[in-house]
Every structure is written in structure tokens, then in C-alpha cells.
Backbone as a chain_set.jsonl record, in Angstrom:
{"seq": "XXXXXXXXXXXXXXXXXXXXXXXXXXXXXXXXXXXXXXXXXXXXXXXXXXXXXXXXXXXXXXXXXXXXXXXXXXXXXXXXXXXXXXXXXXXX", "coords": {"N": [[0.849, -1.176, 0.0], [0.646, 2.134, -0.905], [-0.246, 4.372, 0.334], [-0.237, 7.07, 2.728], [-1.68, 6.878, 4.969], [-3.986, 5.06, 7.105], [-7.163, 3.671, 7.254], [-9.313, 2.463, 9.715], [-11.63, 0.35, 11.538], [-13.832, 0.281, 14.361], [-15.867, -1.442, 16.648], [-17.812, -1.581, 19.502], [-19.171, -3.29, 22.365], [-21.222, -3.467, 25.329], [-21.398, -5.518, 28.341], [-23.95, -6.523, 28.184], [-24.514, -6.723, 25.568], [-25.162, -4.408, 24.219], [-24.565, -1.961, 21.772], [-21.906, 0.294, 21.97], [-21.509, 3.875, 21.983], [-19.467, 6.172, 19.99], [-18.363, 7.94, 21.802], [-17.673, 6.39, 23.936], [-15.396, 5.118, 23.261], [-11.928, 5.246, 23.175], [-9.284, 6.093, 21.178], [-5.919, 5.906, 20.379], [-3.425, 6.988, 18.213], [-0.177, 6.443, 17.543], [0.272, 7.538, 20.055], [-1.251, 9.846, 20.069], [-4.476, 11.317, 20.41], [-7.073, 10.021, 18.431], [-9.771, 11.02, 16.384], [-13.066, 10.034, 15.534], [-14.013, 9.498, 12.132], [-16.346, 8.803, 10.981], [-19.516, 7.236, 11.768], [-21.541, 4.42, 11.508], [-24.986, 3.225, 11.25], [-24.99, 0.9, 12.753], [-23.205, 1.188, 14.76], [-20.536, 1.006, 14.018], [-17.433, 2.4, 14.034], [-15.402, 4.613, 12.292], [-11.965, 5.317, 11.901], [-9.221, 7.373, 10.98], [-5.816, 7.247, 10.38], [-2.773, 8.881, 10.162], [0.192, 7.625, 8.85], [3.524, 7.004, 9.994], [6.831, 6.743, 8.591], [7.963, 4.422, 9.563], [7.486, 2.398, 12.297], [4.199, 2.259, 13.666], [1.731, 2.814, 16.183], [-1.332, 1.628, 17.621], [-3.7, 2.205, 20.045], [-6.487, 1.089, 21.862], [-9.159, 1.805, 23.941], [-12.045, 1.007, 25.741], [-14.886, 2.175, 27.449], [-17.675, 1.479, 29.4], [-21.095, 2.543, 30.237], [-21.28, 2.125, 32.958], [-18.807, 2.527, 33.897], [-16.929, 0.522, 33.642], [-14.004, -0.63, 32.069], [-12.024, -1.63, 29.23], [-8.949, -2.378, 27.808], [-7.592, -2.962, 24.721], [-5.001, -5.156, 23.466], [-2.033, -3.56, 22.331], [-1.764, -2.538, 18.956], [0.507, -2.789, 16.269], [1.6, -1.126, 13.416], [3.597, -1.58, 10.759], [5.277, 0.043, 8.333], [6.403, -1.104, 5.46], [6.134, -1.784, 2.827], [5.114, -4.29, 2.163], [2.642, -6.827, 2.789], [1.844, -8.481, 5.745], [0.697, -10.247, 8.538], [0.583, -10.829, 12.04], [0.212, -11.62, 15.474], [-0.815, -9.07, 16.278], [0.616, -7.335, 14.663], [1.079, -5.534, 11.744], [2.177, -5.268, 8.464], [2.768, -3.057, 5.816]], "CA": [[0.0, 0.0, 0.0], [1.498, 3.309, -0.995], [-0.888, 5.488, 1.037], [0.427, 7.511, 3.948], [-2.636, 6.765, 6.069], [-4.737, 3.811, 7.195], [-8.493, 3.783, 7.851], [-9.704, 1.228, 10.38], [-12.975, 0.397, 12.097], [-13.986, -0.242, 15.713], [-17.234, -1.582, 17.148], [-17.715, -2.037, 20.89], [-20.408, -3.642, 23.051], [-21.121, -3.682, 26.767], [-21.6, -6.924, 28.707], [-25.318, -6.921, 27.854], [-24.643, -6.787, 24.114], [-25.546, -3.119, 23.655], [-23.497, -1.281, 21.049], [-21.477, 1.519, 22.634], [-21.288, 4.994, 21.056], [-18.067, 6.577, 19.794], [-17.893, 8.636, 23.005], [-17.191, 5.366, 24.873], [-14.186, 4.519, 22.697], [-10.765, 6.133, 23.091], [-8.295, 5.519, 20.267], [-4.682, 6.673, 20.24], [-2.545, 6.613, 17.114], [1.158, 6.95, 17.873], [0.181, 8.301, 21.292], [-2.117, 11.017, 19.9], [-5.897, 10.968, 20.327], [-7.699, 10.034, 17.106], [-11.204, 11.282, 16.41], [-13.756, 9.246, 14.516], [-14.349, 10.214, 10.906], [-17.748, 8.487, 10.709], [-20.136, 6.136, 12.502], [-22.733, 3.98, 10.778], [-26.164, 2.925, 12.055], [-24.766, -0.277, 13.588], [-22.191, 1.502, 15.747], [-19.175, 0.802, 13.522], [-16.783, 3.702, 14.069], [-14.234, 4.679, 11.41], [-10.866, 6.2, 12.287], [-8.171, 7.514, 9.969], [-4.548, 7.5, 11.039], [-1.621, 9.175, 9.322], [1.271, 6.703, 9.175], [4.903, 7.429, 9.893], [7.577, 5.908, 7.658], [8.399, 3.159, 10.175], [6.499, 1.741, 13.162], [3.059, 3.021, 14.153], [0.996, 2.071, 17.206], [-2.745, 1.941, 17.826], [-4.203, 1.778, 21.352], [-7.941, 1.24, 21.931], [-9.745, 1.588, 25.269], [-13.497, 1.159, 25.725], [-15.462, 2.321, 28.782], [-19.143, 1.449, 29.307], [-21.824, 3.545, 31.024], [-21.096, 1.844, 34.38], [-17.423, 2.837, 34.234], [-16.027, -0.597, 33.392], [-13.237, -0.382, 30.857], [-11.158, -2.683, 28.71], [-7.956, -1.904, 26.859], [-7.123, -4.021, 23.828], [-3.546, -5.172, 23.283], [-1.578, -2.569, 21.358], [-1.488, -2.967, 17.591], [1.602, -2.097, 15.603], [1.561, -1.109, 11.954], [4.941, -1.305, 10.27], [5.19, 0.394, 6.918], [7.592, -1.608, 4.772], [5.858, -2.069, 1.435], [4.55, -5.626, 1.929], [1.608, -7.139, 3.783], [1.962, -9.702, 6.536], [0.174, -9.917, 9.852], [0.501, -11.815, 13.093], [0.464, -11.091, 16.813], [-1.116, -7.646, 16.367], [1.576, -6.573, 13.876], [0.695, -5.517, 10.342], [3.175, -4.605, 7.641], [2.244, -2.621, 4.521]], "C": [[0.888, 1.23, 0.0], [0.916, 4.513, -0.268], [-0.136, 5.83, 2.314], [-0.525, 7.481, 5.143], [-3.311, 5.397, 6.032], [-6.078, 4.139, 7.843], [-8.818, 2.446, 8.483], [-11.002, 1.458, 11.14], [-13.015, -0.284, 13.455], [-15.473, -0.338, 16.014], [-17.133, -2.188, 18.531], [-19.103, -2.287, 21.472], [-20.165, -3.679, 24.549], [-21.434, -5.141, 27.064], [-23.01, -7.424, 28.419], [-25.551, -6.982, 26.347], [-25.083, -5.499, 23.453], [-24.345, -2.473, 22.967], [-23.19, 0.032, 21.753], [-21.215, 2.617, 21.61], [-19.802, 5.351, 20.964], [-17.511, 7.304, 21.009], [-17.375, 7.673, 24.067], [-15.867, 4.752, 24.448], [-13.092, 5.58, 22.622], [-9.71, 5.436, 22.242], [-7.106, 6.475, 20.182], [-3.885, 6.119, 19.072], [-1.193, 7.257, 17.344], [1.115, 7.887, 19.076], [-0.709, 9.528, 21.235], [-3.572, 10.579, 19.767], [-6.379, 11.071, 18.889], [-9.19, 10.273, 17.284], [-11.864, 10.506, 15.28], [-14.072, 10.121, 13.305], [-15.779, 9.917, 10.473], [-18.203, 7.351, 11.617], [-21.38, 5.725, 11.721], [-23.862, 3.653, 11.751], [-26.025, 1.72, 12.97], [-23.665, -0.057, 14.614], [-20.767, 1.217, 15.315], [-18.548, 2.182, 13.327], [-15.527, 3.654, 13.197], [-13.24, 5.699, 11.948], [-9.866, 6.239, 11.145], [-6.9, 7.933, 10.693], [-3.462, 7.762, 10.005], [-0.469, 8.28, 9.78], [2.633, 7.38, 9.077], [5.608, 6.469, 8.944], [7.96, 4.551, 8.233], [7.276, 2.562, 11.004], [5.443, 2.721, 13.65], [2.326, 2.169, 15.181], [-0.442, 2.561, 17.29], [-3.151, 1.354, 19.176], [-5.689, 2.073, 21.41], [-8.408, 0.886, 23.331], [-11.236, 1.893, 25.183], [-13.99, 1.234, 27.16], [-16.976, 2.348, 28.647], [-19.776, 2.465, 30.255], [-21.699, 3.327, 32.529], [-19.655, 2.09, 34.829], [-16.441, 1.696, 34.069], [-15.286, -0.332, 32.086], [-12.392, -1.593, 30.491], [-10.215, -2.048, 27.691], [-7.47, -3.082, 26.029], [-5.601, -4.017, 23.796], [-3.163, -4.187, 22.174], [-1.322, -3.224, 20.001], [-0.324, -2.155, 17.063], [1.413, -2.217, 14.1], [2.948, -0.699, 11.498], [4.876, -1.107, 8.768], [6.483, -0.01, 6.227], [7.333, -1.978, 3.322], [5.357, -3.468, 1.137], [3.571, -5.927, 3.054], [1.892, -8.471, 4.443], [1.452, -9.362, 7.918], [0.173, -11.09, 10.795], [0.793, -11.119, 14.413], [0.24, -9.584, 16.916], [-0.165, -6.765, 15.579], [1.201, -6.677, 12.408], [1.719, -4.735, 9.563], [2.562, -4.284, 6.286], [3.361, -2.077, 3.681]], "O": [[1.79, 1.344, 0.829], [1.534, 5.577, -0.258], [0.522, 4.975, 2.906], [-0.203, 8.006, 6.209], [-3.212, 4.672, 5.042], [-6.12, 4.814, 8.872], [-8.623, 1.402, 7.861], [-11.422, 2.594, 11.359], [-12.335, -1.284, 13.685], [-16.245, 0.561, 15.682], [-16.45, -3.194, 18.724], [-20.072, -1.607, 21.134], [-19.038, -3.896, 24.995], [-21.707, -5.917, 26.149], [-23.242, -8.633, 28.412], [-26.664, -7.262, 25.901], [-25.352, -5.483, 22.252], [-23.245, -2.443, 23.518], [-24.097, 0.792, 22.093], [-20.756, 2.341, 20.502], [-18.99, 4.886, 21.764], [-16.3, 7.287, 21.229], [-16.703, 8.1, 25.006], [-15.282, 3.957, 25.183], [-13.297, 6.667, 22.082], [-9.292, 4.32, 22.553], [-7.26, 7.674, 19.949], [-3.697, 4.908, 18.964], [-1.076, 8.482, 17.341], [1.821, 8.895, 19.12], [-0.907, 10.191, 22.254], [-3.87, 9.592, 19.095], [-6.135, 12.068, 18.209], [-9.796, 9.777, 18.234], [-11.289, 10.343, 14.204], [-14.356, 11.312, 13.432], [-16.366, 10.67, 9.696], [-17.389, 6.606, 12.162], [-22.177, 6.573, 11.319], [-23.693, 3.796, 12.962], [-26.844, 1.528, 13.868], [-23.234, -1.004, 15.271], [-19.868, 1.186, 16.155], [-19.05, 3.014, 12.572], [-14.693, 2.761, 13.347], [-13.612, 6.788, 12.387], [-9.688, 5.254, 10.429], [-6.907, 8.853, 11.511], [-3.257, 6.966, 9.088], [-0.191, 8.192, 10.976], [2.869, 8.213, 8.202], [5.017, 5.469, 8.537], [8.251, 3.622, 7.479], [6.215, 2.25, 10.465], [5.747, 3.861, 14.0], [2.298, 0.943, 15.067], [-0.734, 3.735, 17.065], [-2.972, 0.161, 19.424], [-6.12, 3.17, 21.054], [-8.1, -0.188, 23.85], [-11.64, 2.911, 24.621], [-13.563, 0.445, 28.003], [-17.516, 3.141, 27.876], [-19.074, 3.164, 30.986], [-21.98, 4.24, 33.305], [-19.32, 1.887, 35.997], [-15.249, 1.864, 34.324], [-15.877, 0.137, 31.113], [-12.093, -2.45, 31.323], [-10.638, -1.28, 26.827], [-6.994, -4.08, 26.571], [-4.977, -2.991, 24.067], [-3.897, -4.016, 21.201], [-0.745, -4.308, 19.91], [-0.187, -0.972, 17.375], [1.102, -3.291, 13.585], [3.418, 0.395, 11.811], [4.463, -2.001, 8.029], [7.518, 0.639, 6.379], [8.246, -2.45, 2.645], [5.185, -3.815, -0.031], [3.66, -5.351, 4.139], [2.151, -9.469, 3.77], [1.747, -8.281, 8.428], [-0.186, -12.206, 10.421], [1.537, -10.14, 14.455], [1.018, -8.89, 17.569], [-0.133, -5.555, 15.8], [1.024, -7.776, 11.884], [2.094, -3.635, 9.969], [1.913, -5.134, 5.676], [3.131, -1.654, 2.548]]}, "num_chains": 1, "name": "protein.A"}
């Protein structure tokens, strides 16, 4: 992929299966807060992240209305011109 950005999607639910709004999801790209670029009717939230030339990180934390939160394992995106993915690491 020759693009300098990556668009990705997040959808979160609480323990009762209710879809959580974008205000319940905190996404950091390379340590900087990312803001959603769109949300569809099913609660799928789109984010766009500008990529650096080397390693990029994505951190996602979700907090429900009762204050319970969960942080996903950090994802790494390594821009090297080829695609391969495993263990939360994606190369493009």
C-alpha cells in the first residue's frame, strides 16, 4: 500500500450486548488521540490514522456507562511495502 494513512474500524459492546457509542471509545494513534471520521447505524466507528515511515501504534480503550473499561492489546503497523500480519503486527 502506498498510502500515507490507514483507515480502520472499531465496534464495541457492553456486557449486555448493547453497542457503545463513539464517546465510549478512546483511540490513540502513535500516542495522539484520534477522532472518529464516521459512525454507521450499527455503531461501527471509522478512524483515519496518518502513518509514519516506520512503526506506528494503535491503542484502543473502551469504557461502558457503568465505568467498566477494557484496553485491547496494542497494535503495531509497520510500513515496509509488503503485507503480513501476526500477533497484532501488520506490515504494509
